[in-house]
N, C-alpha and C positions, 0 to 999 in steps of 0.2 A: 712590641709584644707578639708579633706574628699573628697567628690565628687564635690566640688566647683571648677569651672574653673576661670581663670583670668578674663574673661569677666563678670562673675557673680559678682566678687568682685568689679570691676570698676563700673558697673551699680548700684549695691546696694549702694556703697559708695556715688556716685554722687547723686542718688535719695534721699539719706538720708541727706547729708550735705548741698546740695544746698538750699533747702527751709529754713533750720535752719539758715544758714548764711545770706540768703536774708532777712529774717524777722528781724534778729538782726540789720543789717545795715539799713534796712528800718526804724526801730525805731529811730536811730540816724538821718537819713535823714529827716524824717517827722518833728521832733521837731526842728531841725536846720532851716528848712524852716519857721516854725512858728516863730522862733526867729529872722528871717531876715538875717540869715547866708547863704552865698552863698556856695553851695556844688559843687566843681569843678569836682570830680570823684566819681562815685559809682561803686565799683569793687567787683565782686565775684571771689575770687582767687587772687593770687599774680603773679608777673613776667610778661612775654610778653603777650600782648593782643591777644586773639584769635578772638574775635568779639566785636564790639562796635559801638555805635551811640551817637551822641550829641543831646540832647533835646533842645527845644526852649529856655529853661531857662539857657542854657549853661552847664548843667551837662553832663559829659561824662559817659554813662552807658556802662560797659564793662564786659566781661568774660575773665579771664586770665588763664594761662597755669597751675599754681600750685594751686589745689583746696583745700588747707588747710586753709580756712578762707576767709576773705574779709576785705574791709575797705571803708570808705567814707573820701575823702580828702576835707577839707574845705578851704576856702580862708584864707591865712595867715599861714597854716600848712607847715612845711618843708618836712614832709614825711607822709607815711601811718599811722604811730603811733600817728599822731597829735602833733608832737613836735612843739611848737610855734616858729615862725620865729621872727627875730629881728623887733621891732616896729609893730608887728602884731596887738597889742591892739589898734593901731591908724589907722588901715586900715578899711575902710568902708566895711561892709558885712563880716568881718572876724570872725572866732571863738573866737579869743582872744579879739576882740572888743565887744563881747556880754557881758551882765551883768553876774555877778557871778552865780546867781540862774538859769539863762538861760543855762549857761555852765554846771551846775550840771544836769539840766533836760536833756540836749542833751546827756550827758554821760550815765545817768541812763536809757535812753530810749531804748538802745540796749538790756541790760539784761531784762528789763521789757517786751519788745517785745517777747523775748524768752519764758518767763513765760506765757505770753498770748497765744502764739502759742501752747505750751504744754498743757495748760488748754483747749483750743478750740479743739485740736485733741482728748484728752481724752473724752471731752463732746460729740464730734461727734460720737465716737464709742459707748458711753453709750446710746445715743439717737437712733442710727440706729441698732446696733447689740445687745446692752445691756451689762451689767456688771455682772459677776459671783461673787456673794457675799458669802463668807465663814465666818460665825460668828466665833469669837475668842473663840469658845467652843471646849473642848476636847471631841472627839467622842469615842476614844479608847486608852487605855494605854497598851503599849506592855510590857510584863513581862521581868524582868531582864535588864531593860534599865534605863537610868538616871531619866526619869519621874516617873517610878514606884518606884525607890529607894528613890526619894525625897518626895513621898507621893501624887503626883498628881493623880486625879481620873477622870473617865469618867463623863462628865457633868459639870466639872469646867469651869467657864467663866473667861478667862484671861483679867484683866483690865490694868495692867502695868507690864513692865519688866524693872528693874533698873531705874524706874522713867519715862520711855517712855510710853506714852499712846498706848495701843493696840486696834485698831479699828476692825480688822478682822484677820483671821487665817494667811494670808500671811505676815502681819506685824510681827507676832511672828516668823514665819518661817525665815524671813530675819535676825532677831536679833540672832536666834539660830545658823544659818549657820555661821555668822561672829564671834561667840564666842566659839570656841572649847576649852574645858578645863577651861573655865572661869566661876566662880560662878556668877549666876544671881539671883536677888531677884524678885520672881514672886508675884504680888499682884492679888488675884483672888476672885471671889465670888462663894461660895458653900452653897447650901441650905439657901440662903438669908443672909449669913454671909460673911464678908470679912476676908481673911487670907493672910498671907505673908509667902512664903516658899522659902528657898534657893535651887537652882537647878543648877547643873554643867553639861552642855552638854558634851557628849562623843566626843573626837577628832577622826575623821575618814577621811582618804584621799579619795577625789573624783577624779576618772580618768577623768570624763567628764569635770569638772571645773578646774582640775589641781591644786587644792588647798586642804588643810586640812580644813574640815568643822565641825561644831558642829552638833551633832545628839541627839535628845531628846527622841525619842521613843514614839511618839503619832501620832494618825491619826485624821483628821477632822471629823466633822459630815458629813452625806451624802451630796454630791455636788448638789446644786440646779441649775436649768436652769438659763440662763442669763436673767436678768430683764432689760427691756427697761425703760428708764427714761424720764420724761418730761424735756424740755429744761432747765427750771430753776433749777430743781433738779440735772440734769446732770452737770450744770456749778458749782453748790455748791459742789457736790461730787468730780468733777475734781479738783477744787481749793483745797479741803482738801487733795486729793491724791498728788497734786503737793507740798503742804506744807510739808506733811509727807515725801515725797521723798527727799526734800531739807534737812531735818534733817538727813536722812540716808546718804546722800552724804557728809554732813559736818562731820558726824561720821567717814566716810571712809577717808576723808582728815585728820582728827585728827589722825587716826591710821597710816596714811602714814607719817605724821610729826614725830610721836613718834617711828617710825620704827616697828610698829606692823602689818604692811600689808604684805601679802604673795606674792611671786613672780608671782603666777598665777593670782593675782588680778590686776597686772600692765599691761597696754596696751596702744598703741598709734594708729596712723592712720591705720596701717596695721591690727591691731586687730579690729578696728571699721569696716574696710572694710570686714573682715572675718565674723564678727557678722551680718553686714547688708546684706551680700550676703546670709547667712544662713537663716535669718529671712524672707527675700524677697521670698525665695523659699517656705516658710511655708504659705504664703498668705498675702493679702493686709492688713487685720486687725492687725496681729502681727507687720507688718512693720510700720503701722501708730502709734501704741503704742510705738514702739522703737523710732520713730522719735520724739514723744512727750518727751520721757525720755531723749534723747540726747539734745533736745532743752532746757529742764530745767537744765540739767548738764551744758551746755554752758553758760546759763544765770548766774548760780551760780558761776562758775569758773571765769567768767569775772568780778565778784564783788570782787575778791581777791585783796588786796592792793599791787599789783605788778606793777611797772612802765611799761607802754605800754599797760596794760589792763585797762578796764574801772574803775576798783577799784583803780588803781594807780592814774588816773586822779582825781577821787573823793578825794583821800587822799591829793593831791595838793590843791584842792579847799577848803577842810576843813581847811588846814593850812592857806590858804589865808583868810578864814572867821575869823579865830582866831586872826591872826596877823594884819589883816587889809590891807595886801598887798601880792602880789604873791611871791613865791620863785623866786630868780634871774633866768633869762632865761638860763644862762649857766649851772646852777645846774639842772634845769629841763631837759635840753638837755642831760647832762651826765647821769642822772637817767633813762631817756627814753632809751638811747642807751644801758645802762646796762641791763634794763629790756628786751629789744629786744634780746640781746645776751643770756640772761638766757633762754628765751622762745625758741630760735632757738636751743640752746644746748640741752634743755630738749626734744624738738621734735626729734632731731637727735638721741638722746639716746633711746627714745621710739621706733623709727623706727628700729634701730639696734637690740634692745631687742626683738621686734616682729619677725624680720627675724631670729635671733638666736634661738628663740623658735620653729619656723616652720621648720628650716633646721636641720635634724638629725646630 
């Protein structure tokens, strides 16, 4: 952990995860209220309550002891994972009693809120501090490296890599890093003409990242100063960045599913705490950008069709829309409990993995 103390990790983690979880659950809460659903509990964290108060509308707002997420419990739910109770569909003000499209909207509102938070944080930085824009143009090609051997030249403007649109130099850098030893098709513009060249990044181990990364052997054009943006331009740029980041996250998930992910790329709550503490010490702007990235990650992960996640609920509702009736409640309960068990096991594994990585 370098020079980071335990206090740095805890403060960094809480400052990072609390607003991200709060906005996620606030999305569920706000749409549920619009749908006439009664929210009984709004919790940041799980387990024993540390602090709470009951609002006039009956919702118990609470902060709990285990800060690995949160939940809103609506009338008719059996647990924090929104497992529907028996006859909940006939209870006034219950989640199960809401219309199908309202239930879909309530479930989707959490991930959507995370995307909105990420975009707003990006835009806030672009408006106040500005964004450093590096064009996807090669400034220098280093001799005897993969780029030079493949025929890339100074002044080449990279348009696509393996069909993925490249907007700026950092987009190219990210794809190169995750592709050691893998041939990539570069589509580029040179002297007004478009070319396609196969390029294979060199595999090189990074002590800092603790993974083998791809190295191309190019440098960017000179770095420009940060450019402050008008609010409308900042929002459009932030939305584009969030969309592109989502594609990269999905690529990473795909590599994890196929077993092509490296040990150093795997991390859980302890890893997030370590990163958040490090970035917090670097300044408020990097920390805000990290919070935006984590928020978008959380929104996207929650859309996976795993029972107990929002994507799992959406899968149930899509089945209901196709069949004209919901899955039997006992099957929903079994799948929900199975999803919770999978998530808890995965979290425990990641925590133990993080600890094993940190302890010599």
